[in-house]
C-alpha positions as CSV (number, residue, x, y, z in Angstrom):
1,M,-17.9,28.6,11.2
2,I,-14.8,30.1,12.2
3,G,-15.6,33.5,10.9
4,I,-19.0,33.5,12.3
5,G,-17.6,32.7,16.0
6,V,-14.8,35.2,15.6
7,G,-17.4,37.9,14.6
8,V,-19.7,36.9,17.4
9,D,-16.8,37.4,20.0
10,Y,-15.6,40.7,18.7
11,A,-19.2,42.1,18.6
12,L,-19.4,41.1,22.5
13,I,-16.3,42.7,23.3
14,I,-17.6,45.9,21.4
15,V,-20.9,45.7,23.4
16,T,-19.5,45.1,26.6
17,R,-17.3,48.0,26.7
18,F,-20.2,50.0,24.9
19,R,-22.1,49.4,28.2
20,E,-19.4,50.3,30.5
21,E,-19.0,53.6,29.0
22,L,-22.7,54.2,29.5
23,V,-22.6,53.1,33.5
24,S,-19.6,55.1,33.8
25,G,-21.7,58.4,33.0
26,R,-20.8,59.0,29.6
27,S,-23.4,60.1,26.8
28,V,-24.4,57.7,24.1
29,E,-22.2,59.6,21.5
30,E,-19.3,59.7,23.7
31,A,-19.7,55.8,24.7
32,V,-19.6,55.0,20.9
33,A,-16.5,57.3,20.2
34,R,-14.4,56.0,23.0
35,D,-15.8,52.0,22.3
36,T,-14.7,52.7,18.6
37,D,-11.3,54.4,19.7
38,T,-10.3,51.4,21.7
39,V,-11.7,47.9,21.2
40,G,-12.9,49.2,18.0
41,R,-9.5,49.5,16.4
42,A,-8.4,46.1,17.4
43,V,-11.5,44.3,15.7
44,I,-12.4,46.7,12.5
45,F,-11.0,44.0,10.3
46,A,-13.0,41.4,11.4
47,G,-16.3,43.0,9.8
48,A,-17.8,44.8,12.9
49,A,-17.3,48.3,11.6
50,L,-21.0,48.6,11.3
51,L,-21.9,47.8,15.1
52,P,-20.7,51.2,16.8
53,A,-23.3,52.7,14.6
54,L,-26.0,50.5,15.7
55,L,-24.7,50.9,19.2
56,G,-25.5,54.6,18.7
57,F,-29.1,53.9,17.8
58,A,-29.7,51.5,20.6
59,G,-28.4,53.6,23.3
60,H,-29.5,53.2,26.9
61,S,-32.0,50.8,25.6
62,I,-29.2,48.4,25.3
63,D,-29.7,47.5,29.0
64,R,-33.2,47.2,28.8
65,W,-33.3,43.2,29.4
66,R,-30.9,42.4,32.3
67,V,-29.4,39.1,32.2
68,G,-29.0,38.2,35.9
69,L,-25.2,38.5,37.2
70,L,-24.0,39.7,33.2
71,H,-25.5,43.1,33.7
72,V,-23.0,45.8,34.0
73,Q,-23.5,47.4,37.7
74,S,-20.5,49.5,38.0
75,A,-17.4,50.9,35.7
76,E,-14.9,50.1,38.4
77,R,-12.6,47.5,37.2
78,E,-12.7,44.4,39.4
79,G,-13.0,40.7,39.3
80,V,-10.7,37.9,38.6
81,W,-10.3,38.4,34.6
82,Y,-9.3,42.2,35.5
83,R,-6.8,41.0,38.4
84,L,-5.4,38.5,36.0
85,E,-5.1,41.1,33.4
86,T,-3.1,43.8,35.4
87,T,-1.2,40.9,36.9
88,V,0.4,39.9,33.2
89,Q,0.6,43.5,32.3
90,R,3.2,44.2,35.3
91,R,5.3,41.1,34.3
92,P,5.2,40.5,30.7
93,L,8.3,38.8,30.5
94,L,8.0,36.6,33.1
95,W,4.2,35.4,31.6
96,A,6.0,35.3,28.0
97,V,8.4,32.8,29.7
98,A,5.9,30.7,31.1
99,E,3.8,30.5,27.8
100,V,6.8,29.6,26.0
101,G,7.5,26.7,28.7
102,V,3.8,25.6,28.1
103,L,4.3,25.5,24.4
104,L,7.8,23.5,24.7
105,L,5.3,21.0,26.6
106,T,3.6,20.3,23.4
107,A,6.9,19.4,21.7
108,P,6.5,15.8,21.6
109,A,2.8,16.0,19.4
110,P,4.0,15.8,16.2
111,N,5.5,12.4,17.1
112,L,2.2,11.2,18.6
113,R,1.0,8.0,17.1
114,L,-2.7,7.2,17.3
115,G,-4.5,3.8,17.3
116,V,-6.6,1.3,18.9
117,S,-5.1,-0.1,22.1
118,D,-4.8,-3.7,22.6
119,A,-4.7,-5.9,26.2
120,G,-0.9,-5.2,26.4
121,N,-1.9,-1.8,27.9
122,N,-3.8,-3.5,30.6
123,P,-2.5,-3.7,34.3
124,R,-0.6,-7.3,34.7
125,S,-3.4,-8.2,37.5
126,F,-5.9,-8.6,34.6
127,P,-6.5,-12.0,33.1
128,S,-6.2,-10.3,29.6
129,R,-2.9,-9.1,30.0
130,R,-1.7,-12.3,31.8
131,A,-2.9,-14.0,28.5
132,Y,-1.4,-11.4,26.3
133,D,2.1,-12.0,28.1
134,L,1.9,-15.5,27.9
135,L,1.3,-15.3,24.0
136,T,3.8,-13.0,23.7
137,G,6.5,-15.7,25.4
138,G,5.3,-18.7,23.9
139,C,4.5,-17.5,20.2
140,G,6.0,-14.3,19.8
141,P,4.8,-10.7,20.0
142,G,2.8,-10.6,16.9
143,F,0.6,-13.5,17.5
144,N,-1.4,-11.3,19.4
145,G,-2.6,-9.1,16.4
146,P,-2.0,-11.3,13.3
147,L,-2.5,-9.3,10.0
148,L,-4.4,-11.2,7.4
149,L,-3.9,-10.9,3.5
150,A,-7.2,-11.2,1.4
151,V,-6.2,-12.5,-2.3
152,E,-8.1,-12.6,-4.9
153,L,-7.1,-15.5,-7.6
154,G,-7.6,-15.3,-11.3
155,D,-6.4,-19.2,-11.8
156,G,-7.8,-21.0,-8.5
157,R,-5.8,-22.6,-6.2
158,D,-3.2,-23.2,-9.0
159,D,-2.3,-19.6,-9.6
160,P,1.4,-18.7,-9.5
161,T,0.9,-15.5,-8.1
162,L,-0.1,-17.0,-4.9
163,D,3.3,-18.9,-4.3
164,R,5.0,-15.8,-5.3
165,L,3.4,-13.9,-2.7
166,I,4.0,-16.3,0.1
167,E,7.6,-16.3,-0.7
168,S,7.7,-12.3,-1.0
169,L,6.2,-12.0,2.3
170,A,8.2,-14.5,4.3
171,A,11.2,-12.6,3.1
172,T,10.1,-9.1,4.2
173,D,11.6,-7.7,7.0
174,D,9.7,-7.4,10.4
175,V,7.9,-10.8,9.3
176,A,8.0,-13.7,11.7
177,F,5.8,-16.3,10.2
178,V,3.6,-16.6,7.3
179,A,0.7,-19.2,7.5
180,P,-0.5,-21.4,4.6
181,P,-3.4,-19.6,2.8
182,R,-7.3,-20.7,3.3
183,F,-9.1,-20.7,0.3
184,A,-12.7,-20.2,-0.4
185,P,-15.0,-22.7,-1.4
186,G,-14.9,-21.4,-4.8
187,G,-11.4,-21.7,-4.9
188,D,-11.0,-17.9,-6.5
189,A,-9.9,-16.2,-3.3
190,A,-7.6,-17.3,0.0
191,V,-6.6,-15.5,3.0
192,I,-3.4,-15.6,4.4
193,T,-2.2,-14.9,8.2
194,V,0.9,-13.1,8.6
195,V,2.5,-12.6,11.9
196,S,5.0,-9.6,12.6
197,A,7.6,-9.8,14.5
198,G,6.6,-6.8,16.6
199,T,3.4,-6.2,18.6
200,P,0.5,-5.1,17.5
201,Q,1.2,-1.6,18.5
202,D,4.8,-1.4,17.5
203,E,5.7,1.2,14.9
204,S,7.3,-1.3,13.0
205,T,4.1,-3.5,12.6
206,G,2.4,-0.2,11.2
207,D,5.3,0.4,8.8
208,L,5.2,-3.3,7.8
209,I,1.5,-2.8,6.4
210,G,2.6,0.2,4.5
211,R,5.4,-1.6,2.8
212,A,4.4,-5.0,2.6
213,P,3.9,-6.7,-0.9
214,G,0.6,-7.4,-0.2
215,R,-0.3,-3.6,-0.2
216,G,-2.4,-2.5,-3.0
217,D,-3.5,-4.0,-6.3
218,Q,-2.0,-6.0,-8.8
219,R,-3.4,-6.8,-12.2
220,G,-3.1,-10.1,-13.7
221,R,-3.7,-10.9,-17.7
222,G,-7.2,-10.8,-18.7
223,R,-8.9,-10.6,-15.6
224,E,-8.2,-8.1,-12.5
225,R,-6.6,-9.3,-9.3
226,G,-5.9,-7.8,-6.0
227,H,-5.0,-8.3,-2.5
228,R,-5.1,-6.1,0.7
229,L,-3.1,-6.7,4.1
230,C,-5.0,-5.8,7.0
231,G,-4.9,-6.1,10.7
232,W,-5.1,-5.0,14.2
233,A,-2.4,-2.5,13.3
234,D,-4.1,-1.2,10.1
235,R,-7.1,0.4,12.4
236,G,-4.7,3.2,13.4
237,L,-0.8,2.6,13.4
238,R,-0.4,3.1,9.6
239,R,0.2,6.8,8.8
């Protein structure tokens, strides 16, 4: 798709220059020669080498169908883009410095973290933001976006892996609280609620999801068992 787009752009440049040369009074042969010698040199590598030959066959018929204001009426250089072109050519150093300044504005882009916003981004006048702040003050920042750990149990409720997993989670940095597990009716699975020490959008919460002992799969004897940690932060903060 990129190649097609570039090819179309270069073809338009060549055709436009060819039409300008015709309007200026040159013959078809001269217009093709000047077209190839100027813009053709810049785009020859794009695969448009055959286009000047096609323009020679088209000749003055290329302007048979006019498209409103897009039709070339005069060979005189005028218009906004021409004035901008000449301005840049008169002060290339100034414009180069300006371009570098624009590029510097994008320097923080590599550190950009994308994710899903929560009520903490709302104005303080919103009821949802006030509720968010009350929960943060009373229960901790992570209470607004608890993480859920789904565990598959090979030995039911008495599976020793579950106790070890809870102890490991409680000892993990940036974990504020680990709730008791909630078991499925059949006892072959459980869900553990983990509250992080940071808000759902904190970088520490995203890092916690990536390094918590609940990430990945673990295999038990005779039967495959696994567990997965997920939550609000898992929708965008994890890199």
